[in-house]
N, C-alpha and C positions, 0 to 999 in steps of 0.2 A: 767182668769188667764192664760189661754192658749195663748190668744192673747197677753198679756203683754210679755210673755216669747219669743213669736215670734218676737216681736218688739224688744226685748233686743239682741237677736241672730243676728237680722239684723243690728243692731247698731254697735255690736261688729265687725261683719264682715266688715261693712263699713269702720270702723276705722283701721283695722288691714290690709286690701288689699292695701290701698294707701302707707302705710309704707314698704310692701314688694316690691311694684313696684319701690319705690325710691332707696331702697338698690340695687336692680338688676341694675338700671340705673348707680349708683356709681360703681358697680364693673365692668360694661363693659366699663365705662369711663377710669377707672384706667387700664384695660387691653389694652385699645387703646393707653393710654399714655406711657405705658410700651414698646408697639410695635413701636411706633414713636420714642421713646428714642433709641431703638436698631438700627432702620433705620438711625437715625441721626448719631449715633456712626459709623455705616459702611460708611455713606457718608464721615465723617470727615477723616476716614482711607484711603478711596479711593482717597480723595483730597490731602492728604500727599504723597501717593504713586505718584499720578500725578505731584505734584510739583516736587518731586525728579526726575522723568522721564524727565520733562522739563528742569530741571537744567542740567542733563547729556546731553540732546539733544543741549542745548545752548553751553556748553563746546565743543562738538563734532564740532558744526558749527564754532566756533571761531577758533578751531584748523585747521579746513579745509581752512577757509580763509587765515589764516596765511601761510598755506603751498601753496595755489594758488598765494599769493603775492610773497612768495620766488621763485616759479617756473616761474613767469612772464618774467624775463629777460632771463632765459634759453629758454623759448618757443619762445620768439622774435629772439633770436640768431638762434635758429633751423629753424625757419621760413626763415630768411635770407639765411642760408646755403642751405635750399632746393631750394630756388628760383634760387640761383646761379648755384647749380648743374642742375637744369632744363635748365637753359640758356646754360650751357656747353653741355648738352645732345642734345638739339635742334641744336646748332652749330656743334656738331659732326655729327649729322644725315645729316644735310644739306651739309656738306663736302663729306661725304660718298656717297650721292646722286649724287653730281656733278662728283665724280671720276668714279662712275660706269657708268654715261651717257658718260664720255670721253673714257672709256674703250670699251663700246659698239659701239662707233663712230669710233674708231681706227680699221684700216684694216690691217691685217699682210702684210708685204711686200713679194713678190715671191722670193723664193731663187734663188740667182745668180749663173750661171755656174762657176766652179773654172776656173781660168786663171793662166797660168804660170807666175811665179814672174819674173819681169824683173832684167837684171843684175844689180848688185850694181854699182851705180855711186857715185861720191863724192857729197855730199850735198851742195847747194849753200851758200854762206855767208850769215847768217841770219842778218838782219837789226836789230838794237838795238831796244829792246821793249820798248814801252812807256806805262806808266799806264793810264788807262782811266780816264777822268775829272770826279770828283764827280757830280752826277745828282741832282744838288741843286733844280731842278723844281719839283722833285718828293716829296719834303718835304713841308707841309703845312706852311703858315706864322705863326710865333710864335712856331714852333716846333724845337727841338734841332738838330744840325747836327749829323748824325749817328755815327760819329767817335769820339765823345767827351770822353766817358769812356765806360767800358763794360755794365753797366746798362742802359746807352743812347743807346747803339747798340741794346741791347735787345728790348728796346721800340721801336726803329727805325724799327726793323725786324718786329714786329707786326704791325706798321703802314704802312710798305710796303705791307702786306697781305691786309690790307684795301684798299689801293690804287690799288691793283690789282683786286679788287672787290671779293676777296676771304673772304666773310664777315665772314663765319662759322669759318674759321681758325683764322682771325683776333680776333675774339671774344675769342677763346681759348687762343691765345697767350696774349692778354691783361688781361685776367682773371689769367693766370699764372704769369704775371709781378705784378699784384696786390697781389698776394698770397706771392710772393717772395720778394717784396719790399713795404709793406703796408705804410711805414712812408716816402717814396721818394716823392719829390715834383712832379715827373711825375705820380704818382699813380693817382692823380685827373684827370690829361689829359687822362690816359688810361680809366678810368671810363666813361669819356666823349665820347671816341670814340666807346666804347661798345654801347652806346646809339645811336650813329650815324649809327653804322652797323645795328641795328634793324630798325632804322628809314628809311634807304634807302631801306629796304625790306618790307616797309609799315606795320611792327608789331608795331603799333603805342602805343598799350598798354604797351608791355614790353619796348618799347623805353622810354615811359614816367617814368616807374619805374627806368630804368638805369640812366636817366637824374636827377631824383630826389636823386639818391644815389650820384651824384656828390656833391650836397649841403651838403648831410648828412655826407660824409666822410670828407670834409673840407670845411667848410662854408666860408672860406677866400681864397679859391683856385681861380686861374686866369680863369679857365673854368666856373665858377658858372654863370657869366651872360649869356654866350652863352647857358649853360645847361637850364637855366630858359626860354630863348627865344625859345629853340627847345622843351621844355616840353609844353610851350604854343601852339606851332604848332601841337603837338600830340594831345592836348586836342581840339584843333579846328577841327582836322581829326576825332576825336571821338565824335564830336557833343556835345562838352561841351565849348561853346563859353565863357560863364561867367568864367569859370576857365582860359581860355586863357586871357582874358583881365586882370584878377586880376594878373596873372604872369607878363604880359608886363608892367602894371602899376608899379608893384614892381621894375622892372628893372630900370625904370625912376626915382624912388624914391632913390633907393639904389645905383645905378651905373650909375648915369646921364652922365658921360663923356665916357662911354663905346661905342664901335661900336654896341654892342648888344642894348644899349638904342636908338640909331639913328634908327636901324631897328625896334626895338618895337613901337616907335613913329610913323614910317610910316605904320606899320600894323594897329594900332589904328585908325589913321587918314583915312586910306582906308576904314575902316569899320564904320566911322562916330561915333567913340567913343572918348570921351574927355579923355585927358591925365591928370594925377593928377597934382594939383597945389603945 
């Protein structure tokens, strides 16, 4: 009897315990699912906040790009103005240096002893004065005579400074001429002579920039072929032969009847480079 009761108790325990274990596992699973649900909800909330932040950042980027686009022309104009100011400063410094050297070389004359004034005499009859003939040899070919009009006289005065090898002063005068008369036909010529002033001083990099401005200021100007020719020479001195050959070929294509085209062809032939067909 006792053995039967013990067997019955063992049977009941064996039937009850697996049920308890199964209910515990279900409860833990439900708790885990609830935890995962909360975490998923938090992730969704974080994703929405991130999407809003990305949208705001994209809007800021578009606004910044629009502002940069609108500022582009102003930045370009400011860059050109700064370069011109730098050129004027360099020219002024060169002029001041030359003047200082001239002053240092000059020696003051010794004071002369005072001499009694001679008795007044009747002055001799003066011969009729004659005006000096215009010095036409000082004006390069293709340049206007200095007495045509006030604007041309201003231009001729600047060109005279260049011919006197006062290159710094010539650059300043030509820059002033361009600032005063930017639409005048001679403004293109003035820009060309600015490039020449730097070229003869072997500042080939600045000279190339100034020759390039001849084309930028007036693509149909009479000095454009000469400016392209000289820009090519600047490139050659800056060890950029490919650039030089490209510019000279352009002259032959676009200005075949110009004197610059004849020189460009000679330069290419001397270096064994074929001319454009």
